[in-house]
BALOBA-1460 file (C-alpha; in Angstrom, 3 decimals):
// residues 128
<rec num="1" residu="m" x="-29.229" y="5.819" z="6.325"/>
<rec num="2" residu="t" x="-28.965" y="8.614" z="8.854"/>
<rec num="3" residu="t" x="-30.312" y="8.743" z="12.392"/>
<rec num="4" residu="v" x="-31.668" y="12.070" z="13.607"/>
<rec num="5" residu="s" x="-32.789" y="12.965" z="17.119"/>
<rec num="6" residu="i" x="-35.609" y="15.416" z="17.538"/>
<rec num="7" residu="g" x="-36.740" y="16.078" z="21.076"/>
<rec num="8" residu="d" x="-37.273" y="12.870" z="22.984"/>
<rec num="9" residu="g" x="-37.500" y="10.439" z="20.052"/>
<rec num="10" residu="w" x="-35.164" y="9.058" z="17.425"/>
<rec num="11" residu="f" x="-36.130" y="9.033" z="13.787"/>
<rec num="12" residu="r" x="-34.493" y="7.354" z="10.841"/>
<rec num="13" residu="v" x="-34.198" y="9.220" z="7.631"/>
<rec num="14" residu="e" x="-33.288" y="7.352" z="4.459"/>
<rec num="15" residu="k" x="-31.363" y="9.261" z="1.886"/>
<rec num="16" residu="k" x="-31.372" y="8.358" z="-1.753"/>
<rec num="17" residu="p" x="-28.047" y="8.236" z="-3.549"/>
<rec num="18" residu="r" x="-27.408" y="11.270" z="-5.636"/>
<rec num="19" residu="k" x="-27.118" y="11.042" z="-9.356"/>
<rec num="20" residu="p" x="-23.859" y="12.536" z="-10.711"/>
<rec num="21" residu="k" x="-24.191" y="15.778" z="-12.573"/>
<rec num="22" residu="k" x="-23.762" y="15.647" z="-16.322"/>
<rec num="23" residu="s" x="-20.663" y="17.818" z="-16.041"/>
<rec num="24" residu="m" x="-19.067" y="15.214" z="-13.696"/>
<rec num="25" residu="i" x="-19.468" y="12.345" z="-16.110"/>
<rec num="26" residu="a" x="-16.445" y="11.914" z="-18.318"/>
<rec num="27" residu="p" x="-17.219" y="11.059" z="-21.932"/>
<rec num="28" residu="v" x="-16.114" y="7.621" z="-23.006"/>
<rec num="29" residu="e" x="-13.605" y="7.773" z="-25.898"/>
<rec num="30" residu="e" x="-11.905" y="5.068" z="-27.804"/>
<rec num="31" residu="h" x="-8.167" y="5.101" z="-27.394"/>
<rec num="32" residu="e" x="-5.559" y="3.735" z="-29.742"/>
<rec num="33" residu="a" x="-2.971" y="1.307" z="-28.545"/>
<rec num="34" residu="p" x="0.119" y="3.187" z="-27.371"/>
<rec num="35" residu="s" x="2.810" y="3.363" z="-29.982"/>
<rec num="36" residu="k" x="6.440" y="2.529" z="-29.297"/>
<rec num="37" residu="e" x="7.625" y="5.801" z="-30.759"/>
<rec num="38" residu="p" x="8.465" y="8.624" z="-28.312"/>
<rec num="39" residu="v" x="5.789" y="11.281" z="-28.085"/>
<rec num="40" residu="l" x="7.215" y="14.773" z="-28.412"/>
<rec num="41" residu="g" x="4.932" y="17.389" z="-26.896"/>
<rec num="42" residu="k" x="5.331" y="21.117" z="-26.673"/>
<rec num="43" residu="h" x="7.273" y="20.771" z="-23.451"/>
<rec num="44" residu="s" x="9.856" y="18.440" z="-24.953"/>
<rec num="45" residu="r" x="13.524" y="19.246" z="-24.186"/>
<rec num="46" residu="i" x="14.875" y="17.824" z="-27.420"/>
<rec num="47" residu="g" x="16.756" y="20.459" z="-29.329"/>
<rec num="48" residu="t" x="17.385" y="22.544" z="-26.214"/>
<rec num="49" residu="m" x="20.483" y="20.681" z="-25.105"/>
<rec num="50" residu="p" x="23.586" y="22.789" z="-24.638"/>
<rec num="51" residu="k" x="26.224" y="22.811" z="-27.346"/>
<rec num="52" residu="n" x="29.079" y="22.228" z="-24.897"/>
<rec num="53" residu="i" x="28.939" y="19.304" z="-22.494"/>
<rec num="54" residu="i" x="31.306" y="19.250" z="-19.574"/>
<rec num="55" residu="k" x="32.489" y="15.819" z="-18.611"/>
<rec num="56" residu="s" x="34.733" y="14.985" z="-15.686"/>
<rec num="57" residu="k" x="37.758" y="12.846" z="-16.110"/>
<rec num="58" residu="p" x="37.776" y="9.658" z="-14.068"/>
<rec num="59" residu="i" x="39.051" y="9.913" z="-10.515"/>
<rec num="60" residu="t" x="42.857" y="9.817" z="-10.422"/>
<rec num="61" residu="a" x="45.046" y="7.630" z="-8.190"/>
<rec num="62" residu="e" x="46.354" y="10.822" z="-6.568"/>
<rec num="63" residu="f" x="42.770" y="11.857" z="-5.636"/>
<rec num="64" residu="r" x="41.976" y="8.377" z="-4.309"/>
<rec num="65" residu="a" x="45.081" y="8.238" z="-2.154"/>
<rec num="66" residu="a" x="44.487" y="11.794" z="-0.800"/>
<rec num="67" residu="l" x="40.880" y="10.814" z="0.151"/>
<rec num="68" residu="q" x="41.882" y="7.638" z="1.875"/>
<rec num="69" residu="q" x="44.778" y="9.339" z="3.687"/>
<rec num="70" residu="g" x="42.497" y="12.168" z="4.856"/>
<rec num="71" residu="r" x="39.962" y="9.694" z="6.169"/>
<rec num="72" residu="v" x="42.617" y="7.623" z="7.974"/>
<rec num="73" residu="n" x="44.170" y="10.732" z="9.515"/>
<rec num="74" residu="k" x="40.758" y="11.707" z="10.918"/>
<rec num="75" residu="k" x="40.485" y="8.109" z="12.251"/>
<rec num="76" residu="i" x="36.967" y="7.601" z="10.872"/>
<rec num="77" residu="t" x="35.467" y="4.776" z="8.824"/>
<rec num="78" residu="r" x="33.843" y="5.022" z="5.399"/>
<rec num="79" residu="k" x="30.425" y="4.739" z="7.068"/>
<rec num="80" residu="q" x="31.215" y="7.604" z="9.480"/>
<rec num="81" residu="l" x="32.464" y="9.769" z="6.597"/>
<rec num="82" residu="a" x="29.361" y="8.938" z="4.621"/>
<rec num="83" residu="m" x="27.191" y="10.093" z="7.522"/>
<rec num="84" residu="l" x="29.201" y="13.359" z="7.827"/>
<rec num="85" residu="v" x="28.661" y="14.220" z="4.140"/>
<rec num="86" residu="n" x="25.084" y="12.876" z="4.008"/>
<rec num="87" residu="e" x="25.873" y="10.262" z="1.378"/>
<rec num="88" residu="r" x="25.734" y="6.502" z="1.206"/>
<rec num="89" residu="e" x="28.777" y="4.389" z="2.211"/>
<rec num="90" residu="s" x="28.843" y="2.961" z="-1.343"/>
<rec num="91" residu="v" x="29.523" y="6.488" z="-2.661"/>
<rec num="92" residu="i" x="32.602" y="6.860" z="-0.467"/>
<rec num="93" residu="e" x="33.718" y="3.394" z="-1.524"/>
<rec num="94" residu="a" x="33.293" y="4.326" z="-5.192"/>
<rec num="95" residu="y" x="35.371" y="7.526" z="-4.748"/>
<rec num="96" residu="e" x="38.131" y="5.641" z="-2.933"/>
<rec num="97" residu="s" x="38.284" y="2.886" z="-5.536"/>
<rec num="98" residu="g" x="37.827" y="5.261" z="-8.506"/>
<rec num="99" residu="t" x="34.829" y="3.508" z="-10.043"/>
<rec num="100" residu="c" x="32.660" y="6.570" z="-10.354"/>
<rec num="101" residu="s" x="32.752" y="9.914" z="-12.132"/>
<rec num="102" residu="a" x="33.537" y="13.012" z="-10.099"/>
<rec num="103" residu="n" x="30.762" y="15.208" z="-8.727"/>
<rec num="104" residu="h" x="32.053" y="18.597" z="-7.512"/>
<rec num="105" residu="i" x="29.306" y="18.928" z="-4.911"/>
<rec num="106" residu="i" x="30.325" y="15.689" z="-3.214"/>
<rec num="107" residu="i" x="33.980" y="16.609" z="-3.463"/>
<rec num="108" residu="d" x="33.224" y="19.900" z="-1.728"/>
<rec num="109" residu="k" x="31.414" y="18.025" z="1.041"/>
<rec num="110" residu="l" x="34.406" y="15.673" z="1.437"/>
<rec num="111" residu="n" x="36.829" y="18.658" z="1.655"/>
<rec num="112" residu="k" x="34.733" y="20.253" z="4.437"/>
<rec num="113" residu="a" x="34.249" y="17.019" z="6.384"/>
<rec num="114" residu="l" x="37.917" y="16.015" z="6.245"/>
<rec num="115" residu="g" x="39.306" y="19.529" z="6.588"/>
<rec num="116" residu="i" x="41.676" y="19.060" z="3.670"/>
<rec num="117" residu="s" x="41.827" y="20.154" z="0.052"/>
<rec num="118" residu="l" x="41.576" y="17.170" z="-2.278"/>
<rec num="119" residu="p" x="43.404" y="17.433" z="-5.631"/>
<rec num="120" residu="h" x="41.404" y="19.123" z="-8.369"/>
<rec num="121" residu="l" x="40.136" y="16.942" z="-11.161"/>
<rec num="122" residu="q" x="40.510" y="18.386" z="-14.630"/>
<rec num="123" residu="t" x="37.330" y="18.744" z="-16.674"/>
<rec num="124" residu="k" x="37.035" y="18.113" z="-20.345"/>
<rec num="125" residu="t" x="34.736" y="20.123" z="-22.563"/>
<rec num="126" residu="t" x="33.434" y="18.513" z="-25.707"/>
<rec num="127" residu="t" x="31.497" y="20.354" z="-28.435"/>
<rec num="128" residu="i" x="28.576" y="18.680" z="-30.148"/>
């Protein structure tokens, strides 16, 4: 219901609900239950994987020691270092304990934040 003012008086105008256009009504179709097999569409990436996959070796004891020593020399905590490199504290902890695989982007951030050059980790290329 809509209220409209014309001159000195108020009038109420009732609007009827509109019927949806035929083009707006979606046809009802029966659908099959989803199967548990993966659906491969035309945008599937299967078969487009690279032949060579580069995997980093685990973080070495030398790298871990250099990272801890650099942080201690700067007199900052893991939390402060994490804030400097825009990562979580758990990431710094994982690098210092060696429980994660190396990511060169994070290592570059650590190098800049600490002002040191951490030892390079050798990469291993495997061919599929």
